[in-house]
N, C-alpha and C positions, 0 to 999 in steps of 0.2 A: 395722588395716584401713583402707584408703583408699577413699573414695567419689568416684567421678567426677562432677564437676559437670555437670548437664544444660545443654546449650547451647540458646539460644532457637531455635524452629523457623524463624522468618523474620526477617530484618533488613531493615527498610523505611526508606528515607530520607524523612522527613516533616518538614514545617515546623510548629513548635509555636505560632508567634505569629500565624498566619493564621486568620481567621474560618472556622469549619467550616461548609460548605454541603453539602447533600445534594439532588441530586447537584451536585458542584462545577462541571461544565461549563455549568450554566445561566447562569453569569456570562459574558455576551458582551462582547467588547472590539471595538468597531468602530474602524476605523483611518483617520484619527483619529476625532473625534467624529461625523463623517458626511460625505456628499458635499458638503453645503453649505459646511462649513468648508474643504474642499479647493478648492472653486470660489472661495472668498474669497481663499485664498492665491494661486491662479493669477491672479485679477484684480488682486491687490496687485502682483505682479511685472510685470503689463502696465501698470498705471497709474503706477507709480513706477519709472522705468528704472534708478535707482541701486541698487535692491534686486536686480533681475535681474543687473545688472553685477557686483555684489559676489558673488553666488552663483556666477556664471560664473568669476570670478577664483579663488574657492576651489577649484572643480573643476579648473582648469588648474594651479594651484600645488600641488595635492596630489602631482602627479608620478607617475613610474612606479617599477617595482620589478623585481627578479630573484629567482628561487627557487633555492635550493641544496639538494642532496640528498647523502647519503653516497655513493650510487652515481653515478658520473659519467655513465654512459649514461642512467640515469633522469633526471638533471638536464638533460641536453641535450634529450632527447625531451620532457620536461615543459615546458621553456621554449618549445620550438617549438610545442607544442600551445597554450600560453597566447597566443602571438602570432597563431595562425591559427584559433582556435576560432570557429565561427559564433555570432553574437549576434543574436537576432531574425531578421528576414527579410533585412536589407540591410547588416549591419555585421559586423565581424570583429575579434577580439582581446579579451582580457579587460579591457583598459583601457577600451574602449568600454562594456562591461557595467558596470564599476565606476563610470564617470562618470555613467551614468543612475541607477545604484543609489544613489550618494551624493546626486545631485540630488533624487531622490525622498525620501531620508531627511532631508535638510535642510529641504525645503519642507513635507513633511507630517508628519514625526516618525517615520514607519515606512517600511520598504521590504521588498519580498518578491521573491525570485529563485528560479529553478528550473534544475536541471541536467537536460538532455534526454539520456537514455540509450536506445539502440536496439541490439538484437542484442549486448548485452554491450560496446558501445563508447560512449564519451563523445562525443556528436554536437554539442551546442550548449548555449548558455546563453540564458535567457529572463528579461526583466524583466517581472514580473507587474504588471498595473494594480491599484491599490487598490480600484477600483470592481468588480473581478471576484472579490475574495477577502474573507474575513472571518476574524479571529483570535479564538479563544476560549481562555480559560484552562483547560487540561485539569487543571492542578494548580498550586499556588503556584510550582513550579519548571519548568513545561512549558507551552508555547503550542501550540495546535492550529491549523493552517492549513486552512481550509475554502473550497470553491469555491461561489460563489453561482450558483443556478439555480432557475428557477420560483418566484421569490419567497422562497426559503429558501436553505439552504446544506447541502452534504454534505462529508464529509471527503475530502481528496485520497487517491488510491489508493496512491501511494507517498510517504509523508511524509518518508522519508529523503532524497529528492531535492529537497525544498523547504526553504528557509531564510528567515529573516526577521531584521530588526534593528530596534531602537528607539533613538531619540535622547533621552537624559536622561529615562527613564521615572520617574514618581513611585514611591515605595516601595510595594511590593505590587501593582504594575500592570505590564502589558506594553505599555501604550499610550504611545508616545513623544510628546514635546513638540516641535512644529515650531520651527525657528529663527526663524520670523516671528511667533511668539506674542508679543502685546503691541504689534505694529506697526500693526494696523488703525486704531486711534484716531489715532495720530500721522500715519499716511499719509493718513487722511481729511482732517485739518486741512491737510496740505501740498497735497493735490490741490485743496482748496477755495481756497487762496491762489492756486495756479496758474490755476484757473478764473476767479477774480475778476480777476487780472491780464489774462487774455485778453479778458474782457468789457470791461474798461476801455479796452484798446487798440482793441478793435473799435468802441467808441463814440467815443473821442477821436482815434483814428488816421484814420478816415474822417470828416472834419470835416463837421458839419451846421450849417446857419445858420437863425436865426430872423429873418425880415424883417417888420418892423412898420411899418404906414402909419397915420399919425394925420391924419385930415381936418381942414380948417380949420373955424372956427366958423360961417361963413356957410352959408346953406341950400343954395345951389347946389352947393357942394363936397360937402356931406353927401349930396345926392341922387345924385351919381355916385360915391360912396365905394366901392361894391361893384365897379363896373366898373373903377375905377382900381386897386383892390387886385388884381383878377385880371390886369390888364395888367402890374402890377409883378411879380407872381409869374411870369408867362410870360417876361418879359424876364430876370428873375434866373435862371430855369431854363435859358434859352438861353445865358446867359453862363457858367454852370457846366458845361454839357454840351459846350461847344465844345472842339475839340482845341487851339486856341491861346488866346492872351490876348485877352479880349473886354471891351469897356467896358460898364458898366451905367449907364444914364442914367434918372433918375426925377425927377418933379416933385412937390413937396410935402414934408411932414415924414415922411421915411423913415429908419428906423434898422435897421442890420444887426448882428447879434451872433452869434458862434459859440456853439453849444449846448455847455455843459460847460466853457467856457474858464476859469471861475472855480472849478472843482472841483480840489482838491488830491489827487493820487494818493498813497496811503499808501506809505511806504518798506517794501518787503518783504524787504530783505536780512537784517535781524536775525532776524525770525521764521522765515524759510526756513532760515537756518543753524541755528537752534535745533532745528528739526524734523530736519534732516539729521544733526545731531550725535547725536540720540537713535537714529536708524536705524543709523548707522555704529557706535555703541557696542554696539548689539545684535548686529550682524553680525560685529564683530571684525575689520574690514578697515581698514588705515591709510588716511587720507584721500588721501594722495598717489598711491596706486594707482588711485584713482577720478578723478584729475584735479583734486582739491580742494587748493589750496595754503594749507592752514591752518597746518601746522607748517613754519616757515621755517628752523629750525636743523637742522644735519646730525645732531647728537646725538639730537634728538627723533625724527627719521626713523629712525635706527638702532635706537632703543629700540622704536619701533612695529614695525619689521621683526622684531625678536626676539620680540615678543608674537605676531605673526602666525605665526612658526615654531612656537611652542608650540601655537597653535590648530590648525595643520595636522597636527601630530604626534598630537593627540587624535583627529582625524578618521581618521588612518591606523590608530590602534588600534581604531577601530570596524570598519574593513575587514579587519583581520588575521584574525578568525575566519572570515569569508566566504572569503577566499583559502585558508586552511588546509583548509576543507571541500571546496572545489573541487579543490584539488591532491590531497588525500587520496583523494577518489573516483577520480580518474584513476589514481593510483598503484596502488590496490587492483585496479581493473579491468585493469591491465596487468601484474599479478603482482609489483609492487614493494612493499616495506614502506612504510606511509603515514607516512614521516618526511621533513619538509621544513622549511626555514627561509626566511622572507621578509626580503629585504634591500632597503629602500627607497633610492631615489636621493637625493642631496642636494637640498634644497628649492630653493636658488638657487645660482647660480655664485658669488655673493659669499660665501656660507657656505663653499663649498669653497676659495675663495681665502684666506679668513681662517684656516681650519684648516691649509692648507698653509704659510702664513706663520708660524703659531704653531709648527708642527713644525720648520720651518727655524730659527727663532730658538732653540728649545730645543736642537737639535742643534749649532748654532753656539756656544751658551753652554757646552755640555758639552765641545766640542772645545777651547775657549779654556781652560777649567778644567784639562783634562788637560795641555795644553801648558805652562801656568804651573806646574803641579805638578812636571812633569819638569825644568824649567829651574831651579827654586828649590833651592839647595844646602842641605844639612842643617847647621844651626849646632851647634857643639859648645861645651859649657860649659868653664870652667877646670878643674873636677874631672875632666871627661872627658879633656881634653888631657893633664893630669898623669898620669892613670892609663895612658893610651896610652904616655907617655914612660917610665914605670917598667917597663911590660911590655917595651918595646924594650930 
């Protein structure tokens, strides 16, 4: 007699290594640490232009893509939709949406987007402000997007239309880490150097003079020292305010000295470069793309370009799930199976040229090998020739 093994009633996907909390949603994840940190990152991009330029370069170099589907009609209509979909109030195309989405992700560590569906049709895409949303950990494997209102937050009505991304989140957390994390201290030092340079040039660029009058030792000269000092000051002011060259004539012991002429201005080239090296190392952008001629060799620039390519490919991998979700929603709403593949464009023309040159060299080498193989006669040994003679 065989006994049928009883199957478990419910199979639940649960994480065993996470701390158990009751209820779990009480753990709130603000994105990122709060509005103050987001304002700090915004101020950082405004105060240090090279940071803003590096992020803009990353956004432009990420490039575009095409979506392919098994059904050619679905592929054609889907790509037309991606090129013409409304984004926000005044933009068009999914690339505009992804540019803002990636900008938000790099600057703050998190990004939230929404698909706008009305009447069963995909109408628009919307970049949500992080000041208007709050993320909560619904479980170790799920994040709940909530809308802020009246000093609190409520769950969104259609969570399947909202998606979010995190940049390098720590283990066990959905809160992303900004690309600018660690730069406030370095940037503060850099801004302080720039401010000091500006103050020194303001003092020394607009030259100011100290006019000193020393009266003689006799009593008559000392009695009129005040009047003579005022007269000298008036004449010196007239000579400096004149449009043309003016002579300054004074009687007595008068000395004129430029204020700050003996002050040595510190050399700022080395400390500024040290700060910029830290910033560029964090952002992962080659210096020559930002107008900094630090790497003078062609090979070093080529290696830096290869490193940038790997950085951009990692950002593309962050955007792939977002693109798949958008395309899958459009395909389902239009009666097609949600199957699509994202094919990104080549990052630079130089990469495409090098790949084409490599394919040409490989094909050329294969052609030469085949030609040489056909023209080379087969050599026969003595035994083989003797055997052939006997057979004849």
